[in-house]
Biopython code that builds the backbone (N, CA, C, O; Angstrom):
import numpy as np
from Bio.PDB.StructureBuilder import StructureBuilder

atoms = [
    (1, "UNK", "N", (0.840, 2.014, -16.189)),
    (1, "UNK", "CA", (0.682, 0.646, -15.791)),
    (1, "UNK", "C", (0.202, 0.610, -14.340)),
    (1, "UNK", "O", (0.624, 1.419, -13.514)),
    (2, "UNK", "N", (-0.661, -0.312, -14.051)),
    (2, "UNK", "CA", (-1.190, -0.489, -12.702)),
    (2, "UNK", "C", (-0.768, -1.851, -12.177)),
    (2, "UNK", "O", (-0.873, -2.858, -12.877)),
    (3, "UNK", "N", (-0.290, -1.874, -10.943)),
    (3, "UNK", "CA", (0.054, -3.125, -10.275)),
    (3, "UNK", "C", (-0.738, -3.186, -8.982)),
    (3, "UNK", "O", (-0.789, -2.213, -8.231)),
    (4, "UNK", "N", (-1.351, -4.321, -8.726)),
    (4, "UNK", "CA", (-2.089, -4.519, -7.480)),
    (4, "UNK", "C", (-1.290, -5.500, -6.634)),
    (4, "UNK", "O", (-0.976, -6.606, -7.074)),
    (5, "UNK", "N", (-0.966, -5.083, -5.417)),
    (5, "UNK", "CA", (-0.214, -5.919, -4.489)),
    (5, "UNK", "C", (-1.058, -6.094, -3.241)),
    (5, "UNK", "O", (-1.485, -5.117, -2.624)),
    (6, "UNK", "N", (-1.291, -7.323, -2.880)),
    (6, "UNK", "CA", (-2.078, -7.606, -1.680)),
    (6, "UNK", "C", (-1.136, -8.190, -0.640)),
    (6, "UNK", "O", (-0.441, -9.172, -0.901)),
    (7, "UNK", "N", (-1.115, -7.577, 0.548)),
    (7, "UNK", "CA", (-0.188, -8.023, 1.590)),
    (7, "UNK", "C", (-0.750, -7.723, 2.976)),
    (7, "UNK", "O", (-1.622, -6.872, 3.149)),
    (8, "UNK", "N", (-0.229, -8.440, 3.937)),
    (8, "UNK", "CA", (-0.523, -8.146, 5.341)),
    (8, "UNK", "C", (0.647, -7.402, 5.980)),
    (8, "UNK", "O", (0.602, -7.064, 7.162)),
    (9, "UNK", "N", (1.702, -7.146, 5.188)),
    (9, "UNK", "CA", (2.895, -6.448, 5.667)),
    (9, "UNK", "C", (2.712, -4.944, 5.453)),
    (9, "UNK", "O", (2.863, -4.450, 4.336)),
    (10, "UNK", "N", (2.390, -4.229, 6.511)),
    (10, "UNK", "CA", (2.093, -2.794, 6.412)),
    (10, "UNK", "C", (3.287, -1.968, 5.942)),
    (10, "UNK", "O", (3.094, -0.889, 5.381)),
    (11, "UNK", "N", (4.508, -2.438, 6.154)),
    (11, "UNK", "CA", (5.701, -1.700, 5.734)),
    (11, "UNK", "C", (5.728, -1.553, 4.214)),
    (11, "UNK", "O", (6.177, -0.530, 3.698)),
    (12, "UNK", "N", (5.255, -2.558, 3.503)),
    (12, "UNK", "CA", (5.257, -2.519, 2.040)),
    (12, "UNK", "C", (4.330, -1.418, 1.520)),
    (12, "UNK", "O", (4.538, -0.919, 0.414)),
    (13, "UNK", "N", (3.337, -1.040, 2.275)),
    (13, "UNK", "CA", (2.415, 0.020, 1.862)),
    (13, "UNK", "C", (3.136, 1.345, 1.636)),
    (13, "UNK", "O", (2.629, 2.208, 0.920)),
    (14, "UNK", "N", (4.303, 1.516, 2.234)),
    (14, "UNK", "CA", (5.064, 2.766, 2.074)),
    (14, "UNK", "C", (5.514, 3.013, 0.636)),
    (14, "UNK", "O", (5.847, 4.147, 0.289)),
    (15, "UNK", "N", (5.533, 1.977, -0.213)),
    (15, "UNK", "CA", (5.959, 2.164, -1.605)),
    (15, "UNK", "C", (4.775, 2.428, -2.535)),
    (15, "UNK", "O", (4.963, 2.682, -3.725)),
    (16, "UNK", "N", (3.577, 2.368, -2.003)),
    (16, "UNK", "CA", (2.376, 2.513, -2.830)),
    (16, "UNK", "C", (1.942, 3.969, -2.978)),
    (16, "UNK", "O", (2.144, 4.786, -2.081)),
    (17, "UNK", "N", (1.337, 4.278, -4.137)),
    (17, "UNK", "CA", (0.718, 5.590, -4.353)),
    (17, "UNK", "C", (-0.629, 5.666, -3.643)),
    (17, "UNK", "O", (-1.034, 6.719, -3.150)),
    (18, "UNK", "N", (-1.309, 4.530, -3.604)),
    (18, "UNK", "CA", (-2.638, 4.479, -2.996)),
    (18, "UNK", "C", (-2.748, 3.187, -2.189)),
    (18, "UNK", "O", (-2.372, 2.113, -2.660)),
    (19, "UNK", "N", (-3.266, 3.305, -0.972)),
    (19, "UNK", "CA", (-3.479, 2.156, -0.101)),
    (19, "UNK", "C", (-4.977, 2.011, 0.112)),
    (19, "UNK", "O", (-5.648, 2.951, 0.537)),
    (20, "UNK", "N", (-5.488, 0.843, -0.183)),
    (20, "UNK", "CA", (-6.910, 0.561, 0.009)),
    (20, "UNK", "C", (-7.010, -0.505, 1.092)),
    (20, "UNK", "O", (-6.528, -1.624, 0.913)),
    (21, "UNK", "N", (-7.629, -0.163, 2.204)),
    (21, "UNK", "CA", (-7.779, -1.105, 3.312)),
    (21, "UNK", "C", (-9.142, -1.774, 3.210)),
    (21, "UNK", "O", (-10.166, -1.118, 3.022)),
    (22, "UNK", "N", (-9.127, -3.097, 3.337)),
    (22, "UNK", "CA", (-10.342, -3.895, 3.200)),
    (22, "UNK", "C", (-10.518, -4.733, 4.460)),
    (22, "UNK", "O", (-9.562, -5.332, 4.954)),
    (23, "UNK", "N", (-11.732, -4.770, 4.972)),
    (23, "UNK", "CA", (-12.045, -5.595, 6.136)),
    (23, "UNK", "C", (-13.337, -6.342, 5.855)),
    (23, "UNK", "O", (-14.353, -5.734, 5.517)),
    (24, "UNK", "N", (-13.298, -7.636, 5.993)),
    (24, "UNK", "CA", (-14.470, -8.484, 5.749)),
    (24, "UNK", "C", (-15.075, -8.241, 4.374)),
    (24, "UNK", "O", (-16.295, -8.249, 4.216)),
    (25, "UNK", "N", (-14.212, -8.024, 3.371)),
    (25, "UNK", "CA", (-14.669, -7.849, 1.997)),
    (25, "UNK", "C", (-15.189, -6.467, 1.664)),
    (25, "UNK", "O", (-15.708, -6.256, 0.568)),
    (26, "UNK", "N", (-15.065, -5.515, 2.584)),
    (26, "UNK", "CA", (-15.568, -4.162, 2.379)),
    (26, "UNK", "C", (-14.421, -3.159, 2.477)),
    (26, "UNK", "O", (-13.588, -3.250, 3.378)),
    (27, "UNK", "N", (-14.381, -2.207, 1.552)),
    (27, "UNK", "CA", (-13.373, -1.149, 1.611)),
    (27, "UNK", "C", (-13.689, -0.260, 2.808)),
    (27, "UNK", "O", (-14.782, 0.299, 2.903)),
    (28, "UNK", "N", (-12.728, -0.133, 3.721)),
    (28, "UNK", "CA", (-12.940, 0.678, 4.918)),
    (28, "UNK", "C", (-12.134, 1.975, 4.903)),
    (28, "UNK", "O", (-12.412, 2.890, 5.678)),
    (29, "UNK", "N", (-11.122, 2.053, 4.008)),
    (29, "UNK", "CA", (-10.317, 3.270, 3.946)),
    (29, "UNK", "C", (-9.531, 3.299, 2.641)),
    (29, "UNK", "O", (-9.086, 2.261, 2.150)),
    (30, "UNK", "N", (-9.364, 4.493, 2.085)),
    (30, "UNK", "CA", (-8.529, 4.705, 0.906)),
    (30, "UNK", "C", (-7.578, 5.847, 1.252)),
    (30, "UNK", "O", (-8.011, 6.944, 1.602)),
    (31, "UNK", "N", (-6.290, 5.577, 1.150)),
    (31, "UNK", "CA", (-5.272, 6.550, 1.538)),
    (31, "UNK", "C", (-4.376, 6.840, 0.343)),
    (31, "UNK", "O", (-3.885, 5.917, -0.307)),
    (32, "UNK", "N", (-4.163, 8.121, 0.051)),
    (32, "UNK", "CA", (-3.211, 8.524, -0.996)),
    (32, "UNK", "C", (-1.879, 8.819, -0.323)),
    (32, "UNK", "O", (-1.803, 9.631, 0.599)),
    (33, "UNK", "N", (-0.835, 8.154, -0.790)),
    (33, "UNK", "CA", (0.511, 8.361, -0.266)),
    (33, "UNK", "C", (1.205, 9.374, -1.167)),
    (33, "UNK", "O", (1.603, 9.044, -2.284)),
    (34, "UNK", "N", (1.351, 10.594, -0.690)),
    (34, "UNK", "CA", (1.923, 11.669, -1.506)),
    (34, "UNK", "C", (3.434, 11.535, -1.680)),
    (34, "UNK", "O", (4.000, 12.116, -2.606)),
    (35, "UNK", "N", (4.088, 10.784, -0.811)),
    (35, "UNK", "CA", (5.546, 10.609, -0.876)),
    (35, "UNK", "C", (5.919, 9.130, -0.761)),
    (35, "UNK", "O", (6.517, 8.723, 0.235)),
    (36, "UNK", "N", (5.573, 8.324, -1.766)),
    (36, "UNK", "CA", (5.911, 6.902, -1.675)),
    (36, "UNK", "C", (7.422, 6.682, -1.691)),
    (36, "UNK", "O", (8.156, 7.394, -2.375)),
    (37, "UNK", "N", (7.868, 5.699, -0.938)),
    (37, "UNK", "CA", (9.286, 5.350, -0.901)),
    (37, "UNK", "C", (9.625, 4.457, -2.093)),
    (37, "UNK", "O", (8.745, 3.830, -2.684)),
    (38, "UNK", "N", (10.890, 4.409, -2.431)),
    (38, "UNK", "CA", (11.372, 3.470, -3.437)),
    (38, "UNK", "C", (11.545, 2.114, -2.756)),
    (38, "UNK", "O", (11.810, 2.043, -1.556)),
    (39, "UNK", "N", (11.396, 1.054, -3.524)),
    (39, "UNK", "CA", (11.524, -0.291, -2.956)),
    (39, "UNK", "C", (12.876, -0.482, -2.268)),
    (39, "UNK", "O", (12.963, -1.193, -1.267)),
    (40, "UNK", "N", (13.919, 0.140, -2.788)),
    (40, "UNK", "CA", (15.256, 0.013, -2.199)),
    (40, "UNK", "C", (15.347, 0.643, -0.804)),
    (40, "UNK", "O", (16.263, 0.331, -0.043)),
    (41, "UNK", "N", (14.408, 1.519, -0.470)),
    (41, "UNK", "CA", (14.417, 2.186, 0.837)),
    (41, "UNK", "C", (13.720, 1.368, 1.919)),
    (41, "UNK", "O", (13.835, 1.683, 3.104)),
    (42, "UNK", "N", (13.006, 0.335, 1.526)),
    (42, "UNK", "CA", (12.249, -0.479, 2.476)),
    (42, "UNK", "C", (13.173, -1.505, 3.126)),
    (42, "UNK", "O", (13.966, -2.152, 2.441)),
    (43, "UNK", "N", (13.072, -1.655, 4.443)),
    (43, "UNK", "CA", (13.827, -2.680, 5.164)),
    (43, "UNK", "C", (13.009, -3.957, 5.122)),
    (43, "UNK", "O", (11.960, -4.059, 5.758)),
    (44, "UNK", "N", (13.497, -4.925, 4.370)),
    (44, "UNK", "CA", (12.788, -6.204, 4.219)),
    (44, "UNK", "C", (13.178, -7.096, 5.364)),
    (44, "UNK", "O", (12.707, -8.230, 5.453)),
]
sb = StructureBuilder()
sb.init_structure("model")
sb.init_model(0)
sb.init_chain("A")
sb.init_seg("    ")
for serial, (resi, resn, name, xyz) in enumerate(atoms, 1):
    if name == "N":
        sb.init_residue(resn, " ", resi, " ")
    sb.init_atom(name, np.array(xyz, "f"), 0.0, 1.0, " ", f" {name:<3s}", serial, name[0])
structure = sb.get_structure()
């Protein structure tokens, strides 16, 4: 299953397998997170 989450909160990116950064409608970076955190580990 794939879930797409769009946010301006960079802390949430820690739970993602892949982070895609977009600026002005263009992909500027793709980052693979080899050690994603569990949602319970994130300080909301």
